[in-house]
Biopython code that builds the backbone (N, CA, C, O; Angstrom):
import numpy as np
from Bio.PDB.StructureBuilder import StructureBuilder

atoms = [
    (1, "MET", "N", (-35.642, 7.082, -14.890)),
    (1, "MET", "CA", (-34.397, 6.026, -15.516)),
    (1, "MET", "C", (-33.549, 6.466, -14.195)),
    (1, "MET", "O", (-33.480, 7.546, -13.608)),
    (2, "GLY", "N", (-32.910, 5.161, -13.950)),
    (2, "GLY", "CA", (-31.812, 4.603, -13.655)),
    (2, "GLY", "C", (-30.646, 5.462, -14.312)),
    (2, "GLY", "O", (-30.733, 6.600, -14.773)),
    (3, "VAL", "N", (-29.192, 4.382, -14.217)),
    (3, "VAL", "CA", (-28.236, 4.834, -14.611)),
    (3, "VAL", "C", (-28.248, 3.823, -15.339)),
    (3, "VAL", "O", (-28.496, 2.617, -15.348)),
    (4, "GLY", "N", (-27.666, 5.260, -16.382)),
    (4, "GLY", "CA", (-27.477, 5.118, -17.610)),
    (4, "GLY", "C", (-28.842, 4.573, -18.435)),
    (4, "GLY", "O", (-29.026, 4.190, -19.590)),
    (5, "GLY", "N", (-29.296, 4.657, -17.812)),
    (5, "GLY", "CA", (-30.775, 4.897, -18.933)),
    (5, "GLY", "C", (-31.577, 3.930, -18.631)),
    (5, "GLY", "O", (-32.685, 4.035, -19.156)),
    (6, "ILE", "N", (-31.294, 2.333, -17.471)),
    (6, "ILE", "CA", (-31.931, 1.756, -17.609)),
    (6, "ILE", "C", (-32.727, 2.074, -15.734)),
    (6, "ILE", "O", (-32.493, 2.634, -14.663)),
    (7, "GLY", "N", (-33.429, 1.489, -16.230)),
    (7, "GLY", "CA", (-35.122, 2.195, -14.794)),
    (7, "GLY", "C", (-34.519, 0.479, -14.132)),
    (7, "GLY", "O", (-33.800, -0.409, -14.588)),
    (8, "ILE", "N", (-35.425, 0.730, -12.619)),
    (8, "ILE", "CA", (-34.725, -0.219, -11.896)),
    (8, "ILE", "C", (-35.343, -1.679, -12.415)),
    (8, "ILE", "O", (-34.684, -2.714, -12.508)),
    (9, "TRP", "N", (-36.328, -1.573, -12.636)),
    (9, "TRP", "CA", (-37.577, -2.990, -13.332)),
    (9, "TRP", "C", (-36.270, -3.840, -14.028)),
    (9, "TRP", "O", (-35.907, -4.962, -13.675)),
    (10, "GLN", "N", (-35.664, -3.020, -15.099)),
    (10, "GLN", "CA", (-34.094, -3.580, -16.086)),
    (10, "GLN", "C", (-32.868, -3.821, -14.795)),
    (10, "GLN", "O", (-31.760, -4.247, -15.122)),
    (11, "LEU", "N", (-33.017, -3.673, -14.096)),
    (11, "LEU", "CA", (-32.520, -3.852, -13.679)),
    (11, "LEU", "C", (-32.714, -5.345, -12.546)),
    (11, "LEU", "O", (-31.935, -6.291, -12.426)),
    (12, "LEU", "N", (-33.926, -5.120, -11.895)),
    (12, "LEU", "CA", (-34.032, -6.511, -11.155)),
    (12, "LEU", "C", (-34.595, -7.579, -11.850)),
    (12, "LEU", "O", (-35.428, -8.398, -11.460)),
    (13, "ILE", "N", (-33.979, -7.459, -13.043)),
    (13, "ILE", "CA", (-34.554, -8.458, -14.407)),
    (13, "ILE", "C", (-33.596, -9.068, -14.775)),
    (13, "ILE", "O", (-33.619, -10.298, -14.806)),
    (14, "ILE", "N", (-32.408, -8.282, -15.183)),
    (14, "ILE", "CA", (-30.917, -8.496, -14.819)),
    (14, "ILE", "C", (-29.779, -9.392, -13.690)),
    (14, "ILE", "O", (-28.841, -10.167, -13.876)),
    (15, "LEU", "N", (-30.572, -8.696, -12.252)),
    (15, "LEU", "CA", (-30.162, -9.442, -11.533)),
    (15, "LEU", "C", (-30.278, -10.838, -11.257)),
    (15, "LEU", "O", (-29.407, -11.640, -10.919)),
    (16, "VAL", "N", (-32.184, -11.078, -11.572)),
    (16, "VAL", "CA", (-32.570, -12.332, -11.542)),
    (16, "VAL", "C", (-31.618, -12.755, -11.895)),
    (16, "VAL", "O", (-30.582, -12.934, -11.255)),
    (17, "LEU", "N", (-32.058, -13.178, -13.980)),
    (17, "LEU", "CA", (-31.107, -13.554, -14.715)),
    (17, "LEU", "C", (-29.969, -14.090, -14.669)),
    (17, "LEU", "O", (-29.818, -15.170, -15.241)),
    (18, "VAL", "N", (-28.507, -13.270, -13.743)),
    (18, "VAL", "CA", (-27.652, -13.622, -13.045)),
    (18, "VAL", "C", (-27.757, -14.426, -12.112)),
    (18, "VAL", "O", (-26.990, -15.389, -12.119)),
    (19, "VAL", "N", (-28.849, -14.270, -10.892)),
    (19, "VAL", "CA", (-28.608, -15.471, -10.279)),
    (19, "VAL", "C", (-29.293, -17.464, -10.141)),
    (19, "VAL", "O", (-29.183, -18.495, -9.478)),
    (20, "LEU", "N", (-30.264, -16.603, -11.818)),
    (20, "LEU", "CA", (-30.756, -17.958, -11.984)),
    (20, "LEU", "C", (-29.206, -18.723, -13.122)),
    (20, "LEU", "O", (-29.229, -19.904, -13.471)),
    (21, "ILE", "N", (-28.074, -17.794, -13.496)),
    (21, "ILE", "CA", (-27.031, -18.562, -14.633)),
    (21, "ILE", "C", (-25.899, -19.258, -13.841)),
    (21, "ILE", "O", (-25.165, -20.207, -14.115)),
    (22, "PHE", "N", (-25.994, -18.606, -12.966)),
    (22, "PHE", "CA", (-24.758, -18.891, -11.836)),
    (22, "PHE", "C", (-24.978, -19.560, -10.531)),
    (22, "PHE", "O", (-24.201, -20.389, -10.056)),
    (23, "GLY", "N", (-26.293, -19.078, -9.868)),
    (23, "GLY", "CA", (-26.939, -20.073, -9.071)),
    (23, "GLY", "C", (-26.706, -18.632, -7.470)),
    (23, "GLY", "O", (-26.463, -17.451, -7.716)),
    (24, "THR", "N", (-26.795, -18.947, -6.650)),
    (24, "THR", "CA", (-26.122, -18.914, -5.253)),
    (24, "THR", "C", (-24.977, -19.124, -5.027)),
    (24, "THR", "O", (-24.219, -18.215, -5.365)),
    (25, "LYS", "N", (-24.642, -19.780, -4.684)),
    (25, "LYS", "CA", (-23.615, -20.331, -4.744)),
    (25, "LYS", "C", (-22.481, -20.685, -5.192)),
    (25, "LYS", "O", (-21.764, -21.671, -5.026)),
    (26, "LYS", "N", (-22.411, -19.650, -5.843)),
    (26, "LYS", "CA", (-21.172, -19.663, -7.075)),
    (26, "LYS", "C", (-20.932, -17.761, -6.903)),
    (26, "LYS", "O", (-19.887, -17.150, -6.682)),
    (27, "LEU", "N", (-22.577, -17.140, -7.143)),
    (27, "LEU", "CA", (-22.101, -15.935, -6.596)),
    (27, "LEU", "C", (-22.312, -15.300, -5.516)),
    (27, "LEU", "O", (-22.628, -14.141, -5.247)),
    (28, "LYS", "N", (-21.895, -17.062, -4.404)),
    (28, "LYS", "CA", (-21.274, -15.939, -2.383)),
    (28, "LYS", "C", (-19.664, -16.944, -3.000)),
    (28, "LYS", "O", (-18.560, -16.894, -2.459)),
    (29, "ASN", "N", (-19.837, -17.323, -3.568)),
    (29, "ASN", "CA", (-18.158, -17.508, -3.853)),
    (29, "ASN", "C", (-17.429, -16.072, -4.637)),
    (29, "ASN", "O", (-16.589, -15.360, -4.086)),
    (30, "VAL", "N", (-17.814, -15.921, -5.625)),
    (30, "VAL", "CA", (-17.067, -15.490, -6.228)),
    (30, "VAL", "C", (-17.479, -13.609, -5.500)),
    (30, "VAL", "O", (-17.070, -12.722, -6.250)),
    (31, "GLY", "N", (-18.117, -13.165, -4.348)),
    (31, "GLY", "CA", (-18.415, -11.957, -3.420)),
    (31, "GLY", "C", (-17.591, -12.149, -2.445)),
    (31, "GLY", "O", (-17.089, -11.203, -1.839)),
    (32, "GLY", "N", (-17.284, -13.678, -2.098)),
    (32, "GLY", "CA", (-15.808, -13.578, -1.047)),
    (32, "GLY", "C", (-14.664, -13.601, -1.303)),
    (32, "GLY", "O", (-13.934, -13.034, -0.490)),
    (33, "ASP", "N", (-13.858, -14.410, -2.810)),
    (33, "ASP", "CA", (-13.394, -14.223, -3.829)),
    (33, "ASP", "C", (-12.586, -12.417, -3.254)),
    (33, "ASP", "O", (-11.629, -11.996, -2.603)),
    (34, "LEU", "N", (-13.568, -11.987, -3.908)),
    (34, "LEU", "CA", (-13.368, -10.161, -4.051)),
    (34, "LEU", "C", (-12.995, -10.028, -2.982)),
    (34, "LEU", "O", (-11.792, -9.869, -2.779)),
    (35, "GLY", "N", (-13.917, -10.049, -1.938)),
    (35, "GLY", "CA", (-13.849, -9.032, -0.446)),
    (35, "GLY", "C", (-12.328, -9.698, -0.106)),
    (35, "GLY", "O", (-11.658, -9.167, 0.780)),
    (36, "GLY", "N", (-11.789, -10.905, -0.853)),
    (36, "GLY", "CA", (-10.219, -11.313, -0.065)),
    (36, "GLY", "C", (-9.583, -10.510, -0.872)),
    (36, "GLY", "O", (-8.632, -9.866, -0.428)),
    (37, "ALA", "N", (-9.784, -10.447, -1.557)),
    (37, "ALA", "CA", (-9.082, -9.870, -2.792)),
    (37, "ALA", "C", (-8.566, -7.958, -2.071)),
    (37, "ALA", "O", (-7.472, -7.444, -1.841)),
    (38, "ILE", "N", (-10.105, -7.416, -1.931)),
    (38, "ILE", "CA", (-9.685, -6.204, -1.137)),
    (38, "ILE", "C", (-9.270, -6.312, -0.546)),
    (38, "ILE", "O", (-8.113, -6.011, -0.839)),
    (39, "LYS", "N", (-9.379, -6.759, 0.841)),
    (39, "LYS", "CA", (-8.498, -6.700, 2.264)),
    (39, "LYS", "C", (-7.071, -7.456, 1.592)),
    (39, "LYS", "O", (-6.316, -7.615, 2.552)),
    (40, "SER", "N", (-6.751, -7.709, 0.985)),
    (40, "SER", "CA", (-5.657, -8.479, 0.827)),
    (40, "SER", "C", (-5.244, -6.839, -0.048)),
    (40, "SER", "O", (-4.714, -5.907, 0.555)),
    (41, "PHE", "N", (-5.452, -6.810, -0.869)),
    (41, "PHE", "CA", (-5.026, -4.999, -0.932)),
    (41, "PHE", "C", (-4.425, -3.813, -0.356)),
    (41, "PHE", "O", (-3.591, -2.978, -0.703)),
    (42, "LYS", "N", (-5.430, -4.134, 1.033)),
    (42, "LYS", "CA", (-5.690, -2.417, 1.552)),
    (42, "LYS", "C", (-3.915, -3.034, 2.464)),
    (42, "LYS", "O", (-2.827, -2.462, 2.534)),
    (43, "SER", "N", (-4.395, -4.423, 3.018)),
    (43, "SER", "CA", (-2.765, -4.436, 3.613)),
    (43, "SER", "C", (-1.947, -4.550, 3.195)),
    (43, "SER", "O", (-1.184, -4.786, 4.131)),
    (44, "SER", "N", (-1.373, -4.568, 2.277)),
    (44, "SER", "CA", (-0.726, -4.815, 1.218)),
    (44, "SER", "C", (-0.079, -3.318, 1.122)),
    (44, "SER", "O", (1.088, -3.130, 1.466)),
    (45, "MET", "N", (-1.269, -1.811, 0.424)),
    (45, "MET", "CA", (-0.717, -0.723, 0.389)),
    (45, "MET", "C", (-0.522, -0.234, 2.133)),
    (45, "MET", "O", (0.244, 0.655, 2.503)),
    (46, "LYS", "N", (-1.015, -0.687, 2.632)),
    (46, "LYS", "CA", (-0.939, -0.364, 4.486)),
    (46, "LYS", "C", (0.324, -0.346, 5.012)),
    (46, "LYS", "O", (0.977, 0.481, 5.649)),
    (47, "ASP", "N", (0.556, -1.680, 4.510)),
    (47, "ASP", "CA", (2.397, -2.349, 4.964)),
    (47, "ASP", "C", (3.283, -0.858, 4.405)),
    (47, "ASP", "O", (3.935, -0.059, 5.078)),
    (48, "ASP", "N", (2.960, -0.880, 2.709)),
    (48, "ASP", "CA", (3.968, -0.147, 1.518)),
    (48, "ASP", "C", (4.052, 1.697, 2.980)),
    (48, "ASP", "O", (5.049, 2.261, 3.432)),
    (49, "GLY", "N", (2.457, 2.019, 3.226)),
    (49, "GLY", "CA", (2.854, 3.067, 3.859)),
    (49, "GLY", "C", (3.659, 3.380, 4.902)),
    (49, "GLY", "O", (4.302, 4.409, 5.108)),
    (50, "SER", "N", (3.514, 1.951, 5.815)),
    (50, "SER", "CA", (4.123, 2.435, 7.111)),
    (50, "SER", "C", (5.757, 1.708, 6.890)),
    (50, "SER", "O", (6.617, 1.808, 7.765)),
    (51, "LYS", "N", (5.924, 1.181, 5.934)),
    (51, "LYS", "CA", (7.758, 0.628, 5.622)),
    (51, "LYS", "C", (7.875, 2.376, 4.267)),
    (51, "LYS", "O", (8.978, 2.302, 3.725)),
    (52, "ALA", "N", (7.255, 3.396, 3.849)),
    (52, "ALA", "CA", (7.593, 4.268, 3.509)),
    (52, "ALA", "C", (8.190, 5.277, 4.711)),
    (52, "ALA", "O", (9.030, 6.174, 4.793)),
    (53, "ALA", "N", (7.177, 4.534, 5.658)),
    (53, "ALA", "CA", (7.649, 6.086, 6.788)),
    (53, "ALA", "C", (8.605, 5.590, 7.856)),
    (53, "ALA", "O", (9.416, 6.461, 8.169)),
    (54, "GLU", "N", (8.772, 4.211, 8.637)),
    (54, "GLU", "CA", (9.800, 3.818, 8.351)),
    (54, "GLU", "C", (10.871, 4.230, 8.055)),
    (54, "GLU", "O", (11.726, 4.394, 8.925)),
    (55, "ALA", "N", (11.146, 4.556, 6.521)),
    (55, "ALA", "CA", (12.106, 4.319, 6.468)),
    (55, "ALA", "C", (12.724, 6.226, 5.568)),
    (55, "ALA", "O", (13.681, 6.481, 4.837)),
    (56, "GLU", "N", (11.614, 7.109, 6.126)),
    (56, "GLU", "CA", (11.647, 8.142, 6.498)),
    (56, "GLU", "C", (12.193, 8.844, 7.787)),
    (56, "GLU", "O", (12.727, 9.948, 7.896)),
    (57, "ASN", "N", (11.994, 8.179, 8.451)),
    (57, "ASN", "CA", (12.054, 7.976, 9.554)),
    (57, "ASN", "C", (13.614, 8.154, 10.664)),
    (57, "ASN", "O", (13.992, 8.691, 11.705)),
    (58, "ALA", "N", (14.226, 7.019, 9.217)),
    (58, "ALA", "CA", (15.819, 5.900, 9.379)),
    (58, "ALA", "C", (16.531, 6.878, 9.418)),
    (58, "ALA", "O", (17.284, 7.221, 10.329)),
    (59, "GLU", "N", (16.241, 7.607, 7.987)),
    (59, "GLU", "CA", (17.336, 9.118, 7.624)),
    (59, "GLU", "C", (18.089, 9.592, 8.482)),
    (59, "GLU", "O", (19.227, 9.462, 8.933)),
    (60, "PRO", "N", (16.477, 10.625, 8.695)),
    (60, "PRO", "CA", (17.728, 11.716, 9.944)),
    (60, "PRO", "C", (18.236, 11.097, 11.402)),
    (60, "PRO", "O", (18.539, 11.879, 12.303)),
    (61, "ALA", "N", (18.304, 9.895, 11.561)),
    (61, "ALA", "CA", (18.651, 9.297, 13.038)),
    (61, "ALA", "C", (20.118, 8.174, 11.641)),
    (61, "ALA", "O", (20.882, 7.432, 12.257)),
    (62, "GLN", "N", (20.292, 8.197, 10.131)),
    (62, "GLN", "CA", (21.414, 7.640, 9.885)),
    (62, "GLN", "C", (22.266, 9.035, 10.183)),
    (62, "GLN", "O", (23.322, 8.991, 10.815)),
    (63, "LEU", "N", (21.687, 10.335, 9.648)),
    (63, "LEU", "CA", (22.841, 11.702, 9.413)),
    (63, "LEU", "C", (23.294, 11.844, 10.436)),
    (63, "LEU", "O", (24.495, 11.654, 10.624)),
    (64, "LYS", "N", (22.089, 12.389, 11.833)),
    (64, "LYS", "CA", (23.074, 11.817, 13.559)),
    (64, "LYS", "C", (23.978, 10.889, 13.243)),
    (64, "LYS", "O", (24.744, 11.060, 12.294)),
    (65, "GLN", "N", (24.002, 9.709, 14.058)),
    (65, "GLN", "CA", (25.268, 8.930, 13.885)),
    (65, "GLN", "C", (26.161, 9.060, 12.917)),
    (65, "GLN", "O", (27.307, 8.704, 13.191)),
    (66, "ALA", "N", (25.903, 9.555, 11.658)),
    (66, "ALA", "CA", (26.938, 9.656, 10.913)),
    (66, "ALA", "C", (27.814, 11.470, 11.375)),
    (66, "ALA", "O", (28.922, 11.835, 10.982)),
    (67, "GLU", "N", (26.838, 12.269, 12.287)),
    (67, "GLU", "CA", (27.723, 13.178, 12.819)),
    (67, "GLU", "C", (27.808, 12.940, 14.129)),
    (67, "GLU", "O", (27.175, 13.820, 14.712)),
    (68, "GLU", "N", (28.174, 12.352, 14.707)),
    (68, "GLU", "CA", (28.552, 11.869, 15.708)),
    (68, "GLU", "C", (29.952, 11.465, 15.237)),
    (68, "GLU", "O", (31.027, 11.557, 15.829)),
    (69, "ASN", "N", (29.699, 11.051, 14.168)),
    (69, "ASN", "CA", (31.205, 10.290, 14.169)),
    (69, "ASN", "C", (32.628, 11.504, 13.803)),
    (69, "ASN", "O", (33.843, 11.551, 13.997)),
    (70, "VAL", "N", (31.580, 12.337, 13.187)),
    (70, "VAL", "CA", (32.907, 13.817, 12.691)),
    (70, "VAL", "C", (33.773, 14.200, 13.966)),
    (70, "VAL", "O", (33.322, 14.764, 14.964)),
    (71, "VAL", "N", (35.423, 13.702, 13.724)),
    (71, "VAL", "CA", (36.345, 13.959, 14.443)),
    (71, "VAL", "C", (36.492, 15.396, 14.212)),
    (71, "VAL", "O", (36.817, 15.799, 13.095)),
    (72, "GLU", "N", (36.310, 16.077, 15.036)),
    (72, "GLU", "CA", (36.936, 17.429, 15.233)),
    (72, "GLU", "C", (38.587, 18.428, 15.585)),
    (72, "GLU", "O", (38.921, 18.845, 16.693)),
    (73, "GLY", "N", (39.091, 18.537, 14.743)),
    (73, "GLY", "CA", (40.410, 18.909, 15.590)),
    (73, "GLY", "C", (41.396, 20.413, 14.179)),
    (73, "GLY", "O", (41.017, 21.303, 13.418)),
    (74, "GLU", "N", (42.819, 19.746, 14.660)),
    (74, "GLU", "CA", (42.926, 21.280, 14.316)),
    (74, "GLU", "C", (44.543, 20.742, 13.177)),
    (74, "GLU", "O", (45.465, 20.180, 13.768)),
    (75, "LYS", "N", (44.624, 20.908, 12.175)),
    (75, "LYS", "CA", (46.271, 20.024, 11.085)),
    (75, "LYS", "C", (46.940, 20.636, 12.036)),
    (75, "LYS", "O", (47.057, 21.677, 12.683)),
    (76, "VAL", "N", (47.320, 19.606, 11.866)),
    (76, "VAL", "CA", (49.547, 19.746, 12.109)),
    (76, "VAL", "C", (49.988, 19.370, 11.320)),
    (76, "VAL", "O", (49.872, 18.286, 10.748)),
    (77, "GLU", "N", (50.867, 20.628, 11.067)),
    (77, "GLU", "CA", (52.373, 19.713, 10.125)),
    (77, "GLU", "C", (53.598, 18.906, 10.581)),
    (77, "GLU", "O", (54.409, 19.120, 11.481)),
    (78, "GLU", "N", (53.511, 18.153, 9.902)),
    (78, "GLU", "CA", (55.123, 17.727, 10.565)),
    (78, "GLU", "C", (56.283, 18.388, 10.083)),
    (78, "GLU", "O", (56.227, 18.933, 8.981)),
    (79, "LYS", "N", (57.065, 18.410, 10.585)),
    (79, "LYS", "CA", (58.632, 18.817, 10.355)),
    (79, "LYS", "C", (59.222, 17.780, 9.821)),
    (79, "LYS", "O", (59.065, 16.688, 10.368)),
    (80, "GLU", "N", (60.300, 17.923, 8.242)),
    (80, "GLU", "CA", (60.423, 16.553, 7.806)),
    (80, "GLU", "C", (61.914, 16.565, 8.939)),
    (80, "GLU", "O", (62.190, 17.419, 9.781)),
    (81, "LYS", "N", (62.888, 14.968, 8.487)),
    (81, "LYS", "CA", (63.747, 15.096, 9.631)),
    (81, "LYS", "C", (64.725, 14.963, 9.151)),
    (81, "LYS", "O", (64.862, 14.483, 8.026)),
    (82, "ALA", "N", (65.151, 15.143, 9.488)),
    (82, "ALA", "CA", (66.958, 15.207, 7.719)),
    (82, "ALA", "C", (68.272, 14.477, 8.624)),
    (82, "ALA", "O", (69.373, 14.321, 8.096)),
]
sb = StructureBuilder()
sb.init_structure("model")
sb.init_model(0)
sb.init_chain("A")
sb.init_seg("    ")
for serial, (resi, resn, name, xyz) in enumerate(atoms, 1):
    if name == "N":
        sb.init_residue(resn, " ", resi, " ")
    sb.init_atom(name, np.array(xyz, "f"), 0.0, 1.0, " ", f" {name:<3s}", serial, name[0])
structure = sb.get_structure()
């Protein structure tokens, strides 16, 4: 027995019925559309991952820039003019 109690012969009969009902051209189009959707999904996931990595790398640079802008010195008290 195969998947879920269905044997290889039952799967072949189902495949033949699907081809007869939909035709090979329509199945080819569905396969192409499915492949395009998967490719688009993978590329968008890759883009999101690179944006997140850029954001992580940008934060330390911003902190470094903020540290460079810090002015160090001594507090001088002003004397009141009378």
